[in-house]
N, C-alpha and C positions, 0 to 999 in steps of 0.2 A: 491187466485192465481192459475188463470187459467193454462193448461197445456201448452199452448204455450208461456205463460209470461214465465213459468219453463225452458222450452227449451230456450227461449231467453236467461234470465241469465247464464244458462248453460255453452252456446255459447260463451256469454261474459266473463264468470270466465275462460273458458279454453284458451281463447284467450289473456288473461290478464296475467295467469301462465308464459307461456315463457319468456314474455317481463320483469317480475318481478324476474326470474331467470338471466336473462340476465342483469338488472342492477343491480342486487346484484355481479353478476362477474365482471362487469364494477366497481364496489365500491372498488374491493381489490386495495389496493395501485400499483402505479405504482413503478419502481426502477431505479434510475440513479446511477452506479456504477461506479465509476471514481477513475484510479488505474493507479498510477505516477511511474513513474521507477527511482531507484536508489535517491531520494528524502529523506532527513534528516527531522529534526525538526527545519531548518534555514528556520524559515517563520515570516513574522512579529505576527501574531498570538499568536505564541511562543516565542516571545520575543527578536527576531533576528534582525539586521539591514538591512533586505531585503525588497524589494518593492513587498511586495505581495497583493494587494489592494482587490483583487475579492476572494484570497481564507480568507484572512480574514472577509469580511463581510460573509461569510459561516458561516465560525466561531463564529461568532456573532450571527446569526439565530439559528445555531445547537448545537450539546453541542461536545466541543472539549476536546480530551481524551489527560490528560496529559501525561500517562502512559500505551503506547499501544507497545506491544512487537511482533515482528516476530517470527518467530520458526526457521529461518534459512537465515541468510543473505545475499543470493543469489539469483537469479531473477527465475529460474524454482523449485527449492526446495521450496522456499516462496510461489509463486505465487500458486504449486500444492495442497500446506499444505493449505492453506485460501478456496481453491475454493471447496475443497472436505472434509474441515472440519476434516481432520486427521494430524497427526504428520508426520515429516520425516521419522521417524524410520517406523511408516506403512506403508506410501506411497513406500518408498525404493526409491524415489528421493533425489538424493542428489548431482547432477550433473546438468549444464545445457545444455547437449545433449539428454537425454533419455526422451522420451515421457511417458507420464503418463498413458497412454492407452495400453504400452507395458507391465506397472509393474501390471496394475489395470484396464483391458479392460472393467469390469460391473460397475465401481465404477461410482456414479450419482455426476455430478459437481453442483456445486449452479446454474448457468443457465440452466444447464439441469434439475433441481428439477422444476424449474417457467415454465420452457417449457413444460413438463410434466403435469403442472396444468392447460394450457390453454395461458402460456404467451406468446407474441411474443418475443424473445431472440436476441438481436441483436449485434454482438462484433466486434466493432471498433479499430483497433492498435492493441498494443500489451496488452491482457488482461492474454490469455491462451499464455504460453511462446512456442518459437520455440523449435524444436527437431530435430531428423535426422530417416526417414523412414526407412523401412526394406533395402533401397538399399544405406543407407548412403546417402541418398540427405536431406539437409534442407527443412525444412517444418514450416512455418511460423503461428502462433495463430490459427491455425484450428482445430475443432472438431465438426462434422457434428452432434453428437448428444446433443451438448449444444446450436448451434446457427442454427434459421431460417436464418441468414444471418450474414456474417463475411466478413470485407475487411480490406485490407490495402494500406496504401499510400507511395508514394516516392517525395522526392522534384523534383522539376522542375530543367531544366538547368540552370533557373536565381539563384534559387537557390541555387546553389552547387557552385557561384561566390561569391567573396570578400576576404577579408585581413583575414589572419589567418596564423596561422603554427603550427606543432608539440611539443609540449614542452617535450618530450623526444628523439626528433631527429627521429631515425629510430626505436627505440628500442619497444617503442608500438604503432603502427599505430592508434587506436582509440583514443589515447588522444591527439587530435590536437581541435582547435577551430577553428571558420570562424563566422568573422562578415557580413552574408550575405548579398547580396544584393536581391532586391525584398521585398514583402509586407510577412506577416503571410501566407498565403496560398501558398507561393512559399516551405512552408516547410511542412512536413508531418501532423506535430502538428494542424497546422493551419486548414492544409485539414479535418481531423480529427474532429476538432471542427465546419467545415461548415457542413461536411456530419451527427453528431451528431444532430445539428440543425433541419436539414430537417426531422429526424426521427422522432422525436419531434414533426413537424407541420404534420407530415403526422398520428401521432396516431391517431386512430380514435375504437372505440368501446373495444376491446381485450383489458387489462393491458398489458403493457411493460416491460420488465428488458434490460434496453441498457445500457452496457458496454463499456467506452471509456476509452481506454488504452493511455494516453499519454508518449512519449517517453524520452522527456525531462524530469531534465537535466542529461540523462545517456548519455555518451559519445557516439561518438564524439561529443563535444560542440558545435553545430549549430545553430545558430538565427539570425533574421534579425539583422541588426546593430543597429536598434533604441533601441535595450534591450540592446547592450552592452554602450551605450551612457548613460545610464543611472546610469554607475559605473565608472567614470575617473578613468584612471591609476593611477593617483597621488592620488586618495583616497580611494586605496585597503589596510586595513588593516588585517594582514595575523595571525594567531591563536599563539601566544606565552605560551607554557607550562612552569610550576613551576621549580624554578631554583633549587629544594629540591626534583625533583622527584624521584620515586623508575623506576630504569631500567626496562624495559620492557620484560618479558618472551622471549626468542626466539620463542616458539610457539604461542604466542597470534600475532606477525606481519609477514608476510611473505617479509622477511628482505631482500631476494634478489630480488625484483622487482624493476624495475625502478622509481617508484612514492615514494620509501620509501626514506624519507629522501631529497625530491625533496624542493629546496629552492630558494630563490633570485627571479629573473626575472620572471623563469620559474613557481614558485609558485605561485606570483602575476598575471600572465597570465590567468591560469588554474584557480585561484578563482574567479576572476572578469569572466571567461567564464563561470563558473557554476552557479556564480550569475545571469548572464545575461540570461542563459536558465531556468533559475528558474523563473526569471520576465515573459520571454517567454509562458512557458507552465500557468502562473498566468492567462494571457491575455486571452488564450484559457477557461479555466476552467471562467472566466468572459463572456464568448461568451454563455456557458450552462447557467449560471447562470440568465441571460438577457433573455433567450428564456423562461426560465420558467417563469420569472415574465412577459414577453408578451402572452404568452399563458395560463397564471393563471392556472399554473400546482402543486403550491407548496402544496395545499390541496390535493393532489390526490397523490405525489410522496415522496417516502422516497429517500433520497440523501446521499449517502457515499463519500466520498475522504478519499485515504490512498495513500501510497505509499509501494512498496513492501518489504522493508527493507531500512534501515539509511546510513550514506553515513558521511565519515571523508574528513575533510576538513583540512588537516595538523596537527590535534589532533593526540598525540602519533606517529608522524611525517609522517603519513600513509594520502595517497589520494585518497583510495577506499571505496569498501564493504569487506567482509571476515572476519574482526574480531567480538569477542563477548565482545568487550565494548560496553557501553551505546549507544555510538555514531551510529554505526551499530544493536544493537537489537531491540532499539529504533526507533517509527516513527510516523510521524504525522497521525491522525484518527478524522474525524469529522463526525459526524451523524445527518442529520435533518430526524426527523422522526414526521409527522404533527400529533399531537392530542397530544402528550404527554409531561407533566408535566416539564419536564426539560431543554426546547429548550430555548438556552440563556445564559447557565450555562456552565464552565468546568467541567470536571470530573478528579477527581486526583486516580481513583481507577484502580489498576492495569487491564488490557484485553489484551489478547492474541489474534492475528491474527485466531489461530484456533476457535474462539469465533464467529466470525463473520456470519458463514453460518447458526450456530442455532439461532444467531440473526435475520437475513433477514427472516429466515423461522417463526421465532416467531412474527415477526412484522406484516407479510403477512397473517397469519394465515394458512401455509401449514406444513402440517404433515413432520418432515424431517426422512432422512434416518436411521436404524438403528447403532449405532455404531460409532456415530459422536463423536468424543473427546473434544470437546470446551463446553461450556454453554453459554448461552443465559445471554447478557448484558443489557437487557431490563430494568432491574429495576434500574441499572443506567441512562438510558435515561429518566425514570420516575422522578428519584430521585437523580441527580449527585453528591450529598455528602454521599451516601452511600459508605461503602468500596468497594473494587472490589475483586479479588483473590486474596488467599493465597501467590501465588509466579504465576511467569511466566518463561519460559523455553526454551532458543535459545540454539542451536546447530550447530557445524560444522564437517564437514568429515576429515580436517585436522587433523593432530595429537589426534583423537577422543577428539577434544573439547566440553564440553558443560558447560553450565552457568544456574543459576538461580538466579532470582532477586525478592527481599522482597520489603516492603514499604521502608526497609531503608539498605538492604545490598545486593552488588553482590558478588558470590562466582563461580567460574571458575575451572574448572580441566581441565588439558591435561592428555590425555592417563590414563584416573583415579587418577591421582595426580602424575605420574612416569614423566613425563615431566613438572611438576610444577602443583601451585597452586595460586588463585588470590582472594582475600576479598578486598572489598572496600566499605566504608561507606560512604553513600550519604548525611549525614545529613552536613559531613565536605567536600565531596571530590567527588563532580558532574560530574566531567571527568576522573574519575577513575586516578589518578597521584600517588597515596600511597598504595602498595599494602600492606595489614597489615595481611597477611598469616606470620603463626606461632608465633604471639606476642603470649607471655603468659595468656597475660588476657583477649585474647579473642580466648581461646582453646574451651570454650561450645560453642558460637557463631558459629564457625569455626565446628564445630561438627555435631551441629543441622542442617547447610546450606547443610553439607554433606550429610548428611541423606535424606535431603528433596529433595537433586537434584536425589537421586535414588526413587523419587515419581512420575516422572514425568510419563505419562498417567495414573495414578494410584489416581489421586486427581479427586474429583468432581469440 
């Protein structure tokens, strides 16, 4: 081989290396992270009579987690926990007003990790929760360290018109419904979906982390009228508790709220509006899935669908979040991970939202920050029949409420038991209406769960 040929080959190799490296970078999976507000497991794919065909088709493609649990059933604490991979006791975020950077200025959020590794990160809508800045002014969904681009949307004037009313009178301004005029894109979530499609269409070269935060079915319950029409008023069926239920502990429910024991026409209207908003949100998810189809992105894109926490629809006479019952602690979670063997099958193992951060880092080949308090559930995505975690933990600041969920039991303490204890057997009581705490035959079970509750943050 002549020197000239050698030089030519060397130049060729040098010119190819950057392209090869760039190609490897491009092969990193994209991430579409869909987070919904105040959505419980009342979805078709979870067995509920709710019209959610698009979420259902995502569940059929990916892994639907039957038992996924949030760490705090309120927006800001839950989102801060899952986006930092840290439990609420570590973040110190226990309300809806404190901005997480005020408590943890140097924490690396989930999207920030991807941004640091060369991803284009976009946050649309409510992903990071709103909070108050140093001057007491409300700041929406922003964190410059996490996002290359961050946007929010508002309803158009037409989208604010229509038939509706407040089911609590003037007691709670947000508890109102509106069968709105206009199209989906006259509502913020419709605009979010359209903007997300534009981001997907423009994606070139660099991998992306696109987070889409749909607001519905969070109050106020506003959606285009056609989604209300899916649920005729005379076909609305309200939840009926068992007649032999155990009285709820005073600490378990904020009993002075206007939505406690909401009944009759008010309850039927609120339930109908929640269902309509759920179906409206589902249609926006469908817009994103259609774009993934059209742009042929499924093979290169991890898709996560979740809510920040669950929600009561009359169970335990309650119509909000804030509780430690299964209805609030349990949340929908669906994950599509291209190339893994478990796709298309449900997973019954316990997982926690604090596990999302290490899981997405694991799936994307990114080294996570030290000190994360969850564990990757990638093994369940390869084999959904595998067992999950031993326990899942959820808490609220009210009356120092803490709960632990195992395969069979839920055990809850209020103020370390001084304000009451709850024990529910999920083999016979999935809605947790029969408190078995104090039963002589269950003393050993209760003692074991009490000790387990105190291991939160210490288990692998």
